[in-house]
Backbone bond lengths (Angstrom), bond angles and torsions (degrees), N, CA, C in turn:
res aa  C-N    CA-C-N  psi(-1)  N-CA   C-N-CA  omega(-1)  CA-C   N-CA-C  phi
1 M - - - 1.480 - - 1.533 112.13 -
2 Q 1.330 115.54 -41.15 1.466 118.51 -179.66 1.528 112.15 -68.29
3 K 1.353 115.65 -39.69 1.457 118.66 178.26 1.526 111.20 -65.48
4 R 1.332 116.38 -39.96 1.429 120.13 179.28 1.565 111.01 -64.45
5 F 1.315 114.53 -38.05 1.460 118.59 176.60 1.528 110.76 -64.44
6 D 1.335 116.71 -47.50 1.465 120.14 179.86 1.501 111.97 -60.99
7 D 1.311 116.98 -42.56 1.478 120.49 179.23 1.528 109.88 -62.08
8 F 1.337 117.22 -41.73 1.449 121.16 179.90 1.520 111.71 -64.56
9 M 1.310 117.03 -47.04 1.472 120.40 -179.60 1.517 111.46 -63.91
10 R 1.303 115.92 -46.65 1.477 120.27 -175.22 1.536 112.31 -70.21
11 Q 1.326 117.03 -43.28 1.443 121.66 -172.33 1.533 114.38 -90.99
12 A 1.333 116.93 -26.44 1.466 118.60 -172.84 1.527 113.19 -124.61
13 A 1.324 117.75 -57.25 1.470 120.92 -169.61 1.499 113.00 -67.23
14 I 1.332 117.35 -51.51 1.472 118.88 -178.83 1.531 112.61 -64.01
15 P 1.345 119.84 -45.18 1.466 118.32 174.06 1.535 113.82 -58.06
16 A 1.337 117.13 -38.96 1.464 120.73 179.83 1.536 109.61 -66.35
17 L 1.325 118.52 -42.00 1.451 122.18 177.85 1.528 110.84 -64.16
18 N 1.310 117.07 -44.46 1.457 120.18 178.70 1.523 111.02 -60.68
19 R 1.331 117.00 -42.38 1.481 120.79 177.99 1.532 110.79 -63.70
20 A 1.342 116.93 -29.75 1.448 121.48 -179.16 1.534 112.78 -84.65
21 G 1.330 116.54 7.10 1.456 120.68 176.64 1.522 114.13 89.98
22 V 1.310 117.13 20.55 1.476 121.88 178.16 1.507 109.26 -112.04
23 P 1.328 119.31 98.70 1.462 120.90 -178.78 1.551 110.38 -89.10
24 N 1.325 113.32 169.70 1.469 120.68 169.06 1.535 113.39 56.70
25 V 1.329 114.81 60.96 1.462 121.48 175.59 1.523 109.44 -88.90
26 G 1.288 116.00 126.55 1.479 119.40 -178.96 1.512 111.29 -102.65
27 V 1.323 116.79 139.12 1.472 121.24 175.50 1.524 107.40 -132.44
28 F 1.329 116.90 131.79 1.453 121.69 -170.89 1.529 111.66 -136.44
29 D 1.322 114.15 150.62 1.453 122.17 169.47 1.512 109.40 -104.97
30 V 1.314 115.99 152.09 1.475 119.84 177.67 1.513 110.90 -75.61
31 A 1.324 115.76 124.59 1.464 119.92 174.39 1.506 108.98 -85.49
32 T 1.335 117.34 -50.90 1.448 122.68 170.91 1.533 107.80 -143.62
33 G 1.318 116.13 145.40 1.443 120.34 -178.65 1.525 111.09 146.41
34 Q 1.298 116.91 -177.69 1.446 120.41 -177.99 1.530 111.32 -79.11
35 D 1.327 114.71 161.77 1.475 123.10 174.42 1.543 111.24 54.58
36 N 1.307 115.67 53.66 1.467 119.86 176.89 1.536 108.37 -102.02
37 P 1.324 118.85 127.69 1.478 128.73 11.43 1.519 113.53 -84.05
38 T 1.311 114.64 138.80 1.455 123.18 175.30 1.549 107.35 -141.65
39 K 1.306 116.49 143.33 1.457 120.73 173.31 1.536 107.91 -105.30
40 Y 1.306 115.58 135.27 1.469 121.28 173.44 1.518 108.78 -111.22
41 V 1.340 115.12 136.75 1.461 121.10 177.78 1.518 108.87 -125.44
42 L 1.332 116.09 128.86 1.459 121.61 179.24 1.517 108.17 -115.14
43 I 1.364 115.03 117.49 1.470 120.72 -174.95 1.533 107.35 -122.92
44 P 1.350 118.50 112.02 1.449 121.32 -179.33 1.541 112.80 -91.40
45 Y 1.306 116.12 124.68 1.464 121.71 177.39 1.525 109.43 -110.30
46 A 1.320 115.60 138.68 1.452 120.09 -176.43 1.542 111.76 -74.22
47 S 1.334 116.64 -24.70 1.462 121.17 -177.71 1.537 109.32 -163.05
48 P 1.315 118.43 166.79 1.470 121.70 174.37 1.507 112.31 -58.90
49 Q 1.325 116.50 -33.69 1.474 120.71 179.28 1.524 110.69 -65.97
50 V 1.334 116.35 -40.61 1.478 119.66 178.09 1.507 110.03 -67.57
51 F 1.331 116.96 -38.44 1.458 121.33 177.16 1.543 109.56 -56.70
52 A 1.334 116.63 -49.96 1.470 121.34 -177.75 1.507 111.89 -64.58
53 S 1.322 117.48 -45.05 1.459 120.01 -177.24 1.528 111.77 -69.90
54 A 1.331 116.91 -35.60 1.465 120.90 177.86 1.525 111.27 -65.92
55 Y 1.337 116.83 -37.58 1.447 120.67 178.49 1.523 110.45 -64.31
56 Q 1.322 117.76 -43.41 1.451 120.19 178.39 1.529 110.91 -65.03
57 A 1.322 115.76 -39.03 1.480 119.38 178.14 1.519 110.85 -64.12
58 M 1.317 116.87 -39.15 1.444 121.29 -178.99 1.530 112.78 -63.78
59 I 1.334 116.28 -48.93 1.483 118.77 -172.54 1.526 111.75 -77.24
60 T 1.336 117.83 -3.87 1.452 120.31 175.90 1.523 111.73 -116.91
61 D 1.347 116.51 0.75 1.484 119.14 -179.84 1.525 109.37 -69.49
62 R 1.322 116.06 134.59 1.488 121.12 -175.46 1.515 111.17 -59.05
63 D 1.335 117.60 -48.06 1.477 119.52 -177.64 1.522 110.74 -64.60
64 V 1.308 117.55 -35.17 1.471 120.27 -179.83 1.527 110.03 -67.90
65 V 1.331 117.97 -51.71 1.464 121.88 -172.29 1.530 110.94 -72.26
66 Q 1.327 118.70 -19.03 1.447 121.00 178.11 1.538 112.41 -94.89
67 S 1.317 116.84 -2.11 1.457 119.47 -175.83 1.526 112.57 -74.80
68 E 1.319 116.92 154.27 1.434 122.17 177.86 1.526 111.32 -64.28
69 F 1.316 115.96 -36.03 1.475 120.50 179.30 1.544 111.36 -62.25
70 F 1.307 116.11 -45.43 1.469 122.85 -178.23 1.524 111.64 -64.70
71 N 1.339 116.14 -32.19 1.460 121.62 -174.14 1.525 113.55 -106.97
72 A 1.309 116.98 24.03 1.468 120.11 -179.24 1.521 111.82 -60.21
73 T 1.325 115.62 149.57 1.470 120.47 -177.03 1.521 110.52 -102.52
74 P 1.334 118.22 164.81 1.453 121.74 177.02 1.529 112.44 -57.74
75 A 1.301 116.13 -34.06 1.470 120.27 -178.66 1.523 112.25 -75.91
76 D 1.301 116.85 -19.65 1.464 120.91 -179.64 1.528 109.61 -142.72
77 P 1.345 116.61 71.47 1.469 121.81 -173.45 1.547 111.87 -66.66
78 A 1.298 113.76 157.46 1.475 119.89 -178.79 1.543 111.30 -86.44
79 Y 1.311 116.30 -19.01 1.491 120.24 -178.43 1.514 108.09 -162.70
80 I 1.342 114.79 166.79 1.457 120.75 176.64 1.532 109.36 -84.70
81 R 1.343 116.09 -46.94 1.442 119.11 176.83 1.534 108.74 -160.53
82 I 1.336 114.61 160.24 1.457 122.28 173.00 1.507 108.93 -121.83
83 E 1.329 116.57 133.43 1.449 122.05 173.60 1.520 107.81 -122.12
84 S 1.307 117.30 134.28 1.457 121.47 -177.01 1.508 111.40 -126.79
85 S 1.328 116.09 150.09 1.458 122.72 173.97 1.526 108.54 -130.35
86 L 1.315 115.93 142.70 1.463 122.38 173.51 1.506 107.42 -110.47
87 M 1.341 117.16 121.96 1.468 121.01 -174.87 1.509 111.05 -121.93
88 L 1.308 115.46 150.85 1.456 123.30 175.64 1.514 107.84 -107.21
89 A 1.339 116.54 126.63 1.478 121.44 -178.59 1.513 110.76 -62.35
90 F 1.339 115.92 146.06 1.451 121.35 176.46 1.513 111.69 -67.97
91 E 1.293 116.35 150.98 1.471 121.43 174.48 1.531 110.35 -59.20
92 G 1.319 116.41 -37.77 1.471 120.68 -178.43 1.503 114.88 -75.61
93 M 1.346 118.09 -8.89 1.465 122.20 176.06 1.533 105.30 -153.71
94 P 1.315 118.55 81.42 1.470 122.00 -169.03 1.541 116.24 -76.17
95 R 1.300 115.74 -7.39 1.476 118.26 179.37 1.494 111.62 -148.97
96 I 1.308 115.71 158.10 1.476 122.85 177.50 1.525 109.91 -61.37
97 E 1.336 115.56 141.46 1.452 121.61 174.16 1.538 108.00 -115.28
98 V 1.329 115.35 115.22 1.440 121.13 -178.29 1.551 108.14 -71.44
99 P 1.332 119.52 126.17 1.470 120.67 -178.53 1.500 112.16 -60.93
100 K 1.319 116.51 148.23 1.454 120.96 178.40 1.537 110.62 -63.18
101 Q 1.347 117.37 -29.78 1.455 119.79 178.60 1.516 112.81 -62.74
102 A 1.340 116.24 -29.33 1.462 119.23 -177.10 1.519 111.80 -69.42
103 A 1.362 116.25 -34.13 1.458 119.09 -179.13 1.533 112.55 -61.46
104 D 1.330 116.11 -33.00 1.451 121.50 179.50 1.519 111.93 -100.94
105 N 1.340 117.03 5.21 1.449 123.80 -177.85 1.542 111.20 53.57
106 K 1.326 115.63 44.95 1.441 122.17 179.15 1.541 109.95 -88.43
107 P 1.347 117.01 155.28 1.461 118.71 177.03 1.528 111.06 -57.79
108 R 1.309 117.00 143.20 1.453 122.22 -179.38 1.526 109.62 -155.91
109 L 1.307 113.96 151.50 1.446 122.33 -179.58 1.518 108.17 -122.43
110 F 1.336 116.08 132.60 1.446 120.68 179.75 1.544 110.24 -111.18
111 E 1.311 114.42 142.06 1.473 119.77 173.79 1.514 107.25 -116.73
112 L 1.323 115.35 124.01 1.466 123.05 179.65 1.531 107.75 -107.63
113 R 1.337 116.62 118.53 1.456 120.55 -174.17 1.530 110.13 -123.09
114 T 1.324 114.92 139.04 1.476 121.55 179.60 1.516 109.36 -124.28
115 Y 1.333 116.11 126.97 1.453 121.72 177.72 1.530 108.78 -110.68
116 E 1.321 115.79 115.76 1.462 122.52 176.34 1.529 109.35 -90.82
117 S 1.303 116.64 151.90 1.463 123.25 176.06 1.524 110.37 -128.81
118 H 1.350 114.30 160.34 1.472 118.87 -178.72 1.532 113.42 -80.18
119 S 1.342 116.01 -14.23 1.461 120.40 -179.07 1.523 109.31 -153.23
120 K 1.334 117.22 161.55 1.445 118.98 176.67 1.528 112.03 -65.44
121 K 1.303 116.71 -35.09 1.470 120.37 177.20 1.532 110.34 -58.67
122 A 1.325 115.79 -44.87 1.462 119.82 179.82 1.521 111.10 -65.91
123 N 1.334 116.15 -39.46 1.452 122.04 177.32 1.493 111.95 -59.00
124 L 1.337 117.12 -45.63 1.455 122.56 179.07 1.525 111.18 -67.19
125 K 1.305 117.36 -31.91 1.468 120.81 178.24 1.536 110.07 -68.22
126 K 1.316 117.74 -40.36 1.454 121.25 177.75 1.549 109.87 -66.17
127 I 1.313 117.60 -39.29 1.460 119.91 176.85 1.525 109.45 -64.12
128 E 1.327 117.69 -41.47 1.463 121.41 176.35 1.536 110.84 -59.17
129 M 1.308 116.92 -40.09 1.456 122.43 179.65 1.535 111.11 -61.22
130 F 1.335 116.38 -41.81 1.455 119.48 175.73 1.545 109.90 -63.13
131 N 1.308 115.82 -46.47 1.461 119.53 -174.09 1.529 112.60 -66.51
132 V 1.317 119.97 -37.72 1.434 122.65 -175.32 1.508 114.13 -82.66
133 G 1.366 117.80 -15.75 1.452 116.45 -178.19 1.502 117.33 -170.27
134 E 1.329 117.52 -31.18 1.455 119.17 -170.78 1.531 111.64 -70.85
135 I 1.307 118.85 -37.27 1.466 120.41 177.88 1.523 110.44 -60.83
136 A 1.334 117.06 -44.00 1.474 120.89 178.52 1.517 111.51 -61.99
137 I 1.334 117.29 -38.54 1.462 120.04 177.72 1.508 109.62 -67.41
138 F 1.303 118.01 -41.44 1.466 121.35 174.69 1.516 109.99 -50.29
139 R 1.318 117.16 -54.65 1.461 120.50 -174.94 1.526 110.98 -61.65
140 R 1.292 116.72 -42.31 1.470 120.53 -176.44 1.529 112.55 -67.30
141 T 1.328 116.98 -30.35 1.453 119.73 -176.46 1.544 114.38 -97.57
142 G 1.341 115.77 7.03 1.459 119.33 175.24 1.512 116.13 96.28
143 L 1.328 117.11 6.82 1.467 120.97 174.17 1.533 107.57 -90.29
144 T 1.335 115.75 97.98 1.458 120.90 -172.74 1.529 110.82 -88.13
145 P 1.340 118.13 113.96 1.451 119.81 -177.75 1.521 113.41 -81.87
146 V 1.345 114.39 151.83 1.491 121.92 171.55 1.526 108.40 -105.42
147 F 1.338 116.82 -41.16 1.472 121.19 175.41 1.508 110.29 -161.36
148 F 1.331 115.54 158.16 1.467 124.04 166.37 1.505 107.28 -127.62
149 G 1.333 117.98 133.37 1.454 120.61 -178.04 1.518 114.18 -140.52
150 E 1.302 115.89 135.07 1.472 122.35 170.15 1.520 107.71 -85.87
151 T 1.337 116.16 120.87 1.460 120.04 -176.61 1.530 109.50 -76.77
152 L 1.345 113.71 116.86 1.459 120.15 177.29 1.519 112.55 -90.19
153 V 1.346 114.29 -39.37 1.485 119.90 178.77 1.517 106.03 -133.96
154 G 1.325 116.75 130.59 1.459 119.93 179.29 1.530 109.79 161.42
155 T 1.299 115.83 -156.05 1.474 122.75 -178.98 1.530 109.46 -105.04
156 K 1.338 115.70 167.11 1.464 122.09 173.71 1.525 113.04 58.22
157 L 1.316 115.93 35.40 1.486 119.34 -179.33 1.512 111.24 -78.37
158 P 1.368 116.27 150.45 1.457 127.08 -4.14 1.519 110.83 -83.12
159 N 1.326 114.86 144.06 1.470 118.86 178.44 1.528 111.01 -151.94
160 L 1.312 114.08 167.90 1.463 122.05 168.57 1.525 106.06 -127.58
161 T 1.332 114.54 153.65 1.441 121.81 -178.33 1.540 108.95 -134.79
162 Y 1.327 114.88 139.54 1.439 118.08 174.90 1.515 110.95 -142.14
163 M 1.339 115.14 161.96 1.463 121.37 -179.55 1.528 110.48 -128.37
164 L 1.317 114.39 135.39 1.465 121.49 175.34 1.513 110.17 -118.14
165 V 1.330 117.25 157.10 1.463 121.27 179.99 1.520 109.02 -126.72
166 F 1.347 115.46 142.58 1.452 123.06 179.35 1.534 109.44 -138.40
167 D 1.307 116.09 160.94 1.485 118.69 174.66 1.505 110.08 -68.59
168 D 1.334 117.17 -40.51 1.454 122.57 -176.37 1.520 108.76 -165.86
169 M 1.334 117.00 -178.37 1.466 121.38 -175.93 1.555 111.80 -66.75
170 P 1.317 120.60 -40.72 1.455 119.31 175.99 1.535 112.67 -57.98
171 A 1.332 115.67 -40.24 1.468 119.59 177.09 1.523 110.75 -63.90
172 H 1.347 116.48 -39.61 1.455 121.85 174.99 1.510 111.18 -57.77
173 D 1.332 117.11 -51.53 1.460 121.89 -176.32 1.527 111.11 -61.64
174 N 1.353 117.04 -42.64 1.460 122.10 -178.71 1.524 111.09 -64.80
175 A 1.343 116.70 -43.24 1.445 120.70 -178.56 1.550 111.56 -64.49
176 W 1.303 116.20 -44.66 1.458 119.75 179.23 1.534 111.45 -65.64
177 K 1.322 116.51 -36.91 1.486 119.73 176.93 1.532 110.84 -63.45
178 T 1.327 115.85 -41.77 1.471 120.35 178.24 1.520 109.86 -64.43
179 F 1.333 117.53 -43.39 1.457 122.75 179.83 1.522 111.50 -60.39
180 V 1.321 116.03 -50.90 1.469 120.76 -175.65 1.525 111.41 -61.61
181 G 1.336 116.70 -33.02 1.457 120.81 -179.46 1.505 115.46 -88.35
182 D 1.333 117.73 0.12 1.463 121.68 -175.14 1.539 109.83 -71.99
183 P 1.328 118.32 130.06 1.462 121.41 -178.52 1.529 113.01 -60.87
184 E 1.330 115.81 -39.46 1.472 117.92 -179.55 1.515 111.30 -66.05
185 W 1.356 116.41 -37.36 1.471 119.21 176.46 1.503 111.85 -66.64
186 K 1.349 117.19 -40.66 1.437 120.13 178.87 1.520 110.29 -60.62
187 K 1.333 117.47 -41.30 1.461 120.45 179.70 1.548 110.40 -66.04
188 L 1.327 116.35 -45.73 1.465 119.91 -178.09 1.520 111.11 -63.68
189 S 1.328 117.13 -44.87 1.478 121.61 -174.30 1.515 112.81 -73.22
190 T 1.308 119.08 -11.72 1.462 120.58 175.52 1.549 111.97 -108.56
191 T 1.303 116.25 6.12 1.461 121.12 174.56 1.528 110.30 -68.28
192 P 1.333 119.02 128.54 1.471 119.73 177.68 1.531 111.58 -53.19
193 G 1.319 114.66 131.96 1.477 121.63 -176.85 1.508 112.85 98.79
194 Y 1.345 117.07 -20.54 1.444 121.90 -178.46 1.536 114.20 -113.09
195 T 1.311 117.66 3.95 1.471 118.60 -179.44 1.523 109.56 -74.88
196 D 1.332 115.04 150.10 1.483 120.08 178.96 1.516 111.90 -55.75
197 A 1.318 117.43 -38.64 1.451 120.88 -177.40 1.534 111.85 -60.60
198 E 1.315 116.98 -28.26 1.449 121.64 -177.79 1.506 113.94 -88.35
199 I 1.363 117.50 -28.76 1.475 117.31 -169.54 1.537 115.83 -131.11
200 V 1.336 118.33 -5.93 1.470 121.83 -178.44 1.514 109.70 -125.07
201 S 1.327 117.12 124.37 1.467 120.51 -178.73 1.530 112.68 -103.23
202 N 1.326 116.88 -24.05 1.470 119.63 179.43 1.527 110.17 -162.40
203 I 1.321 117.33 142.60 1.456 123.24 176.98 1.509 107.83 -124.31
204 S 1.331 117.66 130.04 1.453 122.34 174.12 1.509 109.25 -130.46
205 N 1.308 116.57 153.70 1.454 118.42 -179.19 1.538 110.05 -149.86
206 A 1.322 114.73 163.63 1.441 122.26 176.82 1.528 107.66 -145.63
207 F 1.325 116.90 148.73 1.446 122.10 176.92 1.533 108.77 -104.54
208 L 1.325 116.60 131.69 1.449 122.37 -172.77 1.534 110.33 -125.11
209 R 1.348 114.40 148.91 1.455 122.59 172.80 1.531 107.84 -116.42
210 P 1.348 117.81 137.61 1.449 118.92 -179.72 1.528 110.08 -73.99
211 T 1.294 116.93 145.59 1.474 121.27 171.32 1.536 108.32 -70.30
212 G 1.318 116.31 163.65 1.477 120.45 -177.86 1.512 113.63 -62.32
213 Y 1.353 117.76 -20.29 1.454 120.69 -177.26 1.543 112.27 -107.05
214 S 1.341 117.63 3.24 1.447 121.01 179.88 1.522 109.85 -61.31
215 Q 1.339 116.20 141.80 1.456 122.31 178.15 1.526 111.18 -93.84
216 I 1.299 116.98 2.85 1.476 121.83 176.81 1.520 108.27 -126.19
């Protein structure tokens, strides 16, 4: 099933998306986290119109509709289930940033983090916190973001999700240690209205490795 998925994404889906005006499609395997094995796919759309047109292009693309994955039978399914989320990019980071490691196809580790909130008001406050200062602190302390998204459609709502990239796990640990000890972060995170107790009800994360054909 995993090989069939990889063949489909590499040979049919990603080329079809790229032709439809959707660049930089990321495909990842779970390094550590729940529900392993799982494949993660990150598809950035410039607008709702691009999303709709790319979908139509995909389901009519010759390579896609002729693929083994697309035509899987009940006796030999292509997957157990698919879960999708639609996210809106943050004002403070309006588009995906392809990691510099990807350009040279260097090893890289991704951390995908989801912050749930007890109410939409709290969720929006946490997004505001990222936009007004936390994203800048991330960058300064070595936490390199790939995207930040407010989940509009998906599970565990309301939530926000973001992705960070590192060279390896030691780089991950060092960057987070620097961030947690940063004076500006300590000040921001203890500001009334921005404390975790007020706006975050649960945090979950997974570590991902890019497939050999991932564009991110």
